[in-house]
N, C-alpha and C positions, 0 to 999 in steps of 0.2 A: 900226327895226323896221317891217315891212310890215303887220302885223296887230296887233290888240289882244292883250295878254298878261295873263291872269288868274292870280292866285296867292293862296295862303292857305288852300286847301282841305285836307282831310284826313279822317281817321277821328275822329269825335267822339262823346262820350257824350250821350244826351238830357239836356236841361236846361243844358248848357254853352253858352258863347257863342263866336262865331267872327267873325273879321274878314277879309274878302276885299279884295284890291287889284286895280286895273286900270290898266295902263299903255297909253297911247294912241299910235297912230302919229302921225307928223308931220302937222300940219294936220288933225287929227281930234279936236280937243278944245274949245278955248276958245269958238268961236262956236256950239257945238251944245248942245242938250239931250242928256242921256245916260241910259242905262238899264242895269239888270241883268236878265238873263233866266236861266232855268234849264230844263233838259230832263231829264225822267225817262225811263229806257229804255222804249221803246214808246209814249211820249207825245209830243205836240207841244211844241215850245219855248214857254214861257209867260213873260210879263212879270212880273217880281218887283217892281221899283221903278223910278221915274223921277226924275231931278233936272234941273230946268231950268237954263239957263245963268246965271240970276239967283239960283238957289238953291232955288226952289220944289220941293217933293217930293210924290210920290204913291206909294201902295203897293197891291199886290194884297191882296185880303181875306185870303188864306191866310197872309200874313206881317204884316199890319197890327198894330201894337202890339209887334212883336218885332224889327222891322228898322229900321235907320237908314242911309239912303244919304247920302253926302256927296262932295264933290269939292274938289280943290285945283288950281285952274287954273294956278298958277305951276309946280307940279310935274307937271302933265298926268297926274294920278292921280285915280282915283275909288275909293271905298270902299263896302263894304256890311258892316254889322255885323248879325249875326243873333243874337238872344238867345233863351234857352229853346229850344234846338234840339230838333226833333222828328224821329222817323224819316221822316216825310213830307217833310222838307226834303232828303232824300237826292236828289242830282241833280248834273249837270254845270252849273256856273254860268258864264255868259258876260256880257261887257259889250260895249257898243256905243254909238255916237252915233246920234242921231235926226236924219235929214236935214232941212235947212231946207226948209220948204214942205210936204213930205209927212209929216214926223215919223216916217218909217219907218226901221228900222235900216239902216246902211250895209252894204256887201258885204265889210267888213274884219273878219269874224268871226275871233276867235282860237280857240285849242284848248280854251278853257274850263278850269276847275279843278274837280276832283271833290270833292264834299262827301258824306261818308257818315256818317250818324247811326245808331248802333247801340248797343243796351244792352250 
C-alpha cells in the first residue's frame, strides 16, 4: 500500500465504544511516533492522540479519559479505542506517522474512516 489505510469506523450510538485500526505503508511505522487525527466537516483537521515509538501517549482534551491509542510494531498497525462515544466525535479519522525531527505528519495521508455518532 502507498498510503495509510484506516478502518473500523461506522454509525454508532452515543455511549458505545469503537475501535479503529490503521495499517501503515512500507517504511512508515517502526521508527516513527504516530498519531490519530480527525476532521469534522468545515473544520480543520485536529490531533486526537499521539503515541511515541517507545509507547508514550498523549491525548487531546476533547477525548482525554475516553480514548486509548496503541500500536503493534510487528504488525505495523495502530489502534484507537474511543469509549463513551459522543455526537461530537463524528468525524473522519486519519492516522499518520510523525516525521523524525519535525514531528509533523507525513504526506502519506490515507482516505480516513468515517465515524458517525448519532442517537
